[in-house]
C-alpha positions, 0 to 999 in steps of 0.5 A, a space after each residue: 500500499 501506498 504511504 500516502 491518504 486521500 480524503 473521499 469526503 468521509 475517510 482517509 482512503 489509500 490511492 492503491 485501494 481498489 474501488 476508489 473514485 476522485 474527481 480528475 484535473 478534469 472534474 470527473 469522478 474516476 476509478 482508481 487502478 492500483 497498477 495505473 494511477 493517473 492521481 499525483 501528491 504535492 510534496 510542497 515543492 512539486 507533483 509526485 507520482 503515486 507508486 502503488 507497490 504489489 503485495 508480497 504474501 506473509 513470510 515473503 519479501 518484495 525485491 524493488 530491483 526485481 519486483 518480485 516476491 522472495 521466499 528465503 529459506 535457512 536450514 542447518 547445513 549437513 556436517 561430515 567430519 566430527 561432533 557438532 552442537 545445536 545452537 539454542 537460546 542461552 540461560 536466563 537470569 535476573 543477573 543479566 543486565 541487572 545495572 541496565 544499560 551503557 551508552 560509550 561514545 562513538 569508537 570508530 576511530 578509536 585504537 583497538 581492541 577495546 577491552 573492558 575489565 574491572 580494576 577496583 574487582 566491582 561491576 561498578 568499576 567495570 571500564 573499556 579502554 582502548 588499545 587492549 586496555 592500555 590507552 585512554 578509557 571509553 567515555 560512558 555518555 549516558 547510562 539508563 535502567 529502563 524497562 527496554 535495558 534493565 532485568 526487572 527481577 523476573 529473568 526474563 528481561 533485558 537485553 542479554 535475556 532477550 537475545 542470549 545464544 548457547 550450543 548444546 549436544 544436549 549438553 552445554 558447549 563446554 566452559 573454557 572454549 570459544 564459541 564463535 557465531 559469524 554473521 554477514 552485513 551489507 552496508 549501503 550507506 555510511 552512517 552510525 550505528 549503535 552496536 550492543 553486546 553482553 555475555 556470561 562470563 566473557 565475549 568479544 567482537 570482530 569485523 572482517 571488513 573490506 572497508 572498516 578501519 582500512 579493510 581486513 580483520 579488526 578485533 573490536 571489543 572485549 569485554 573480560 571477566 577480569 580485574 586485569 586489561 589482559 583478561 588474565 588471572 580470571 580473579 574473582 570472575 568480574 560481572 562488568 560483561 553481563 550486568 550491564 548492556 554495554 553499547 557502542 556507537 560506530 559508523 560503518 562505511 559502505 561495503 561487506 562486513 563479517 560480524 564475529 560474535 564469541 561467547 566464552 564460559 568459565 563457571 554455572 549460567 552461560 549466555 552471549 548475546 548482541 544487537 545492532 541497532 539502526 539509530 544514531 548516538 543522538 537518538 538514542 540518548 533522546 529516545 531510548 535511554 530516557 529514565 522515565 520511559 516505560 515502554 520496553 518494546 521500543 527498541 524493536 524497530 531499530 534492531 537490524 540484527 541480533 543474535 536471538 534471530 539465530 536460535 531457529 527450529 530445526 537449529 543451526 549447528 556449530 563444531 565442537 571444540 577443536 573439530 574440523 567440518 565439511 559442510 554441505 547443502 542439499 540440492 537447490 541450496 546455497 551454503 553460506 557462513 552469513 548466518 551465524 552458523 554454517 547454513 543452507 539457504 535458498 531463495 524462490 522467487 515469484 511475480 509479484 502481482 496484485 493479491 487476489 481476494 481471499 478464497 473463502 471456505 464453504 459448506 461445499 468445501 472438503 478437506 482431507 488429512 492424511 498422515 503417514 503410517 509409519 512407525 517413526 511418526 506414531 508420536 505425531 499421530 496422536 495429537 493429529 487426532 486430537 486436533 481434528 477432534 478438538 482444535 480444527 474442529 472448533 475452527 471450522 465448524 462454523 463453516 458447516 452451519 456448526 453441525 458435527 454430522 456436516 463436519 465429520 463429512 466434508 473434513 476427513 482424517 485419513 491413515 494413509 495405510 487404512 484406506 479399505 484395509 489396503 496399502 493403496 496410500 501407504 507413505 504415497 503423499 504425492 497420490 494423497 495431494 491429488 486426491 479429488 472431490 468426494 473420495 470416501 463419501 457417501 454424498 458428493 458436494 460441489 466444492 473445492 478440496 483440501 488435501 493436507 498430507 503429514 509424513 517424515 518419509 516414503 520408502 515407495 519412493 525411494 526415501 524410507 532410510 537415511 540416504 540423502 536425496 538425489 535430484 537425478 533419479 525418481 522412482 516409478 511409483 513416484 511418477 505414476 502418482 505425479 501422472 494421477 495426481 496432475 490429471 485429477 488437477 486438470 479434471 477439477 479446472 475443467 469441472 469448476 473447482 480447485 484441488 489445493 494442498 500442503 505436504 508437511 514434512 515431519 522431523 522423525 523420531 528416527 534419522 530416516 527424513 533428512 532425504 525425503 525432506 529434499 523429495 518433498 521440496 522438490 515435489 514442488 520446487 524445480 530441481 534435477 529431473 524434478 520439473 513439470 510434468 514431473 513435479 507441481 512446481 507449476 501450481 506451486 503457490 497458487 494451489 499447493 505448497 509445502 512445510 518442510 520443518 514440521 516438528 513431530 510430536 507437538 501440541 494439536 494447537 501447534 499443528 491447527 497452527 501449521 494448517 492455518 498459516 499453510 492455508 493462509 499462504 495459498 490465500 485460504 483464510 479461516 477467521 475463526 482461528 486467530 
């Protein structure tokens, strides 16, 4: 939508909305075309065009250079050659940022590294000094203990608690070793930012840049748990690195920067975190460091990076101390070291067009929910049964006249094996996705069909074990089911209705689903020999989509929310499911 509003005599309306009429320069009322707007606005100097951009579906971002909607998926890279730890949230504590935040002077031209330490032995005497702690003290411009920065006694507030990370296998990444994360930042306009960090017990930051500080690696800031500038010996385990949220204004020049963050635990609780704010030092003082400020979320619009965003499901992986890992990705993904930990990234682009009206459910629509019959998914079966009988039923009953009998006829839950007591549908999610109207129903209805499949493997499609996905070959059964699936889709269009669906790949209790994840993705997104008519890419985002990392053994509400989100991405709204 546009930034500007026009007054229609009653309300301020968006000129990019459909069905908005205004008087043009000739005095005639004209209906505005959002894609060809003839209206201009006056900026005080001249008349400017109103540009009405298209809208991207939830979860997608508009690339203004290509005018395409981009869906970015990031998953952990596959390790080979040694032990790994899973990246997750760090510990939380009432001690973290219990003394609020410190905003230091701009450090752009300081002598690096800056070392933090406490010569007095107390956190109140903690200071940061240039030249590895031997130079001038970096001035503290402002302190604040307002709700943005200060721990409030719950063990959850304060920026360190909110951004904390650590790694587990499931035991914590060991004490006495540095846990290091790397994140890429591309600066397109030189200006001042504010960099914040804290850690228990120690945390350090390094920038590897093409342009900052002359280029190359700069050891930026070390916050030691020490009474000494060099960080050793660690007498007293000074609390300064974590009782304050340390913030450093810094001007970053245009160019590529790799921010390296490292946390080091000595004993007990463990956590470190960092954030970058798109705000100047002056605005930080005037807007966010005000002692009387009471809105704890006011910082959110300024955050352009936070370590909390590195905590994902499924988790990213980091190598164990001293281990050299070889990382790889499934076909279609690109290996990246820019997301905190080695990861695989895929960007899918689709044309950005005017969003069509929502597709509403009605009493004639049929929904089929299929679940894989294999033992490896059995912990997901019970919550899906509960979902069908309770959570989903509560949402959908209004569409079926609040009649449980109509719901039971229109919405059905199928075990892929137990279809007429035979194996016809066993582990064949493609066959299930293409199921047409009136399947296993006594009386037909003229509505659309929605097929939702939950699977963690498919032996008949070649992925019932741990082998990686192979984009160069398909099984005979897969091809046969794809032919039938596409035939049903084509026939439904001729018959005046549509088949929609989502393939949910469930993370298995057993290690059998990695290759199946790749197969599920390839069924909707082109890769290798998986292209139309041998996949459903030509129906991707319009009729079908996939959720590649649906968690196993979750709550019925979790699966309900996953279904609602997938349908919303297809334009199908269920307003009764908030």
